[in-house]
N, C-alpha and C positions, 0 to 999 in steps of 0.2 A: 084813851091812850092805847087800849088793847087793839082796837081796829087799825091803828097806825103801825103797829109792830110788823105785820106782814109787809106793808109798804116799805118800811125801813129796811127790812131784810132784802127785799127785791132791789131797792136802791143800792144797798151795800154790795150786793152781788154784781150789779151793773158796773159800779165803780171798780170793783176788783177785776172784772172781766176786761174793762177798758184799760186798766193799768197793765194787765198781762199782755194785751194786744200791743200796747205802746212799747213795753219792754221787749217783746219778741221782734217788733219792727226795728227797734234801736239795735238789738243784737245782730240782726241781719244786716243793717246798714254798716255796723262796725266791721263785720266779717267782709263785706263788700269793699270797704276802704282798706283793709289789711291785705298785704301782698300774699300770694300763695307761698307757703314755706313747706313744701312737700319733699319727700325722699331725701336726697343729699342736702337739699337746701334747708332742711329742718335745723341745721346748725348755724344758719345765717342769723345774726343778732341785729335786731332793729334798734335804731337810735330813737328813743322816745323822749321828747319830741325830736324830730329831725332838726338839725342845726346847719347853719351856713358852713360850707366846706372851708377849711383853713386857707387863708390867703398866703400860700407859700409858693416859692418859685422852684422850677426844675428845668433841666436843659434838654434840648433836642440832641439827637446824635451828631448833628452838624455844629453843635455848640451854642445855638441860639437859645435864649432864656424865654420861658413862658410860665403860665400859671393856669389854674382852673377857669378863671374868668375868660380865657381865650376860647373856651368851648361852650359859650353861652347858648342855651336852648337845646343842648344835647344831653342825653343821659350818658353818664360815664361809669364804666367799670374800671376801677383803678387797682392794678395789681402790683404789689411790692415784691420784688424778686431779686435773685442774684444767680450768676452762672455757676457758683459752687454749691447751690442749694438743691439737693436731690428732689424733694417734693415740688420745687419750682419747675425744674426741668420736666418732671412728670406731667404737670398740668399745662405747660406751654402749648402743646398741640391743640388742646381743647380750647384755650383762649384764642389761639390763632383761627381755629375753625369758627368759633363764635363771632369773631370780628368779620370774617368773610361772609357768614350767614346773614348777618344784620347790617351789611355794608350799605344797603339802600335806605336805612332808617336813620333817624336823628340819634345815633348811638355810636359810641366809640369805646374801644378797650385801650386804656393807657397802661402800658407795662413799664413801670418805673424801676429801673435797675439801681441797686445800691452798691454795685461793684466799684471798688476804689480805682480800678484801672480805666474806668470810663469807657468811651467809645472804642478805644483800642482793644479792650477786653470783650465788650458786648457785641460789636459788629461781627467778628469772626464766629462767635457762638451762634448768632442768629442764622448766618449763612450755613454753618455746619448742620444745624437742626431744621433747616427749611422753613423757618418762621418768616412769613412774607406779609401777613395781613395786619399785624399788630402795629399800633403807634407806640414806638419804643422811645423812652426818655431816660435821663440819667439824673441821679441824685447821689453823688459820691460821698456826701457827708451824712446821708440818712435823715435829713431834716424833715422830709415829707412824711415818711412813716411815723416818725415821732409825733408830728402834729396830729396824726390820726390815732395816736396811742397804740400803735401796732407793737405787739410783744414778740413777734417771731415772723419767720418767712415760711411760706408765702402768706401774706395777708392781702385780702381783696376788699375794697370798699366800693359802695355804690352811691353815686351822686345823681340826684334827679335833675330834670331839665331846668329847674329853678335854682340850681347850685347848692342844694341842701344835701348834706351827708345823711343818708337814710339808713345805712346799716353796714355791717362788716361780716366777713367770713375769714376765719383763722384756719390755715392749712390748705392742702390741695383739694380741688373740687372738679367734678365733671362739668365745666362751664358750657360745653356745647350740648348738654343734655336737655330734655324737655322741661325738667323742673327749674333749671337755671333760666331758660328762655321764658318760662311763665313768670318767674320773679321779675326779670328785667322788663318783660312786656307790660307788667302792671304799671310801670313808671313811664313807658313810652307815651308820647302825647296822644296817639290814636289807639293805644292799647291793643295792638295786633302784633303777633310775632310770626 
């Protein structure tokens, strides 16, 4: 029995070493699967697990109705805002710049206004502020933000190309910054920004 003890110690060491290697590899894999949440995006809250985006309807500025299923295969950054919301106005130029920067990618920024005045209130605001690249929609009853459990404005949610709600951001953010682009790029099909 005594001569087997060193062999058992060596075998135990090998098992422990292999276990540590496996755990390190698993941790690295999980880090690789997780999106980068650096700088201002550290406040982005991931939905674990990601769930299907709510099946809710919203209107285009011209009055036509649509839903998230109309954007199949695209990553969506959905921003809930209003013309009377100071932080919303503050982040609009960054959202507009992000939409322009990633216009050649399978990505869209959907800015859904909850203004009760609808297009008559929103269209002049967009013109006045030079917002040209956003896809702007209307939800005068606030149904869509409620479906995403938004508690204030602005709230921004990210939907991946498979139509899953992957996370949310509460408040204004620098959406045209490198950290936001890295987060969004994680979900783009070819993962380049």
